[in-house]
C-alpha positions, 0 to 999 in steps of 0.5 A: 500500500502506498503512503498518502501525502498529507493534505496539509503542510506548514513550513518556515521559509526564508527570503533570500537577498534577491527576494526569492522564496524557495517552496519546500520540496514536500509542498512542491510535490503535494501540488505537482509544482515543477521547475519553470512552472508559472505561479500567481502570487496574491497579497492582501495587507491584512490576510497575507500572501497566497501562491496559486497556479494561474488556472485557479483564477481563470473562472473569475477572470473569464467572468470579469472579462465577459466570458472572453479568454485573456490574451496570453501576452497580458 
């Protein structure tokens, strides 16, 4: 029987000199994040920071844009 990955993770990360943050391996594996993947960073001064795949917001974007797909160059 294969061991299941945990559904929740917590990790402490450091911000490097260039402002970079490394996503821990366990969390990258949990979400299938590969080197070179694009991620969307959302920030709220009161609620914090979230890093999600751009696809996470596609339905909202389509709704706001009147059902139109966004140009890849945006």
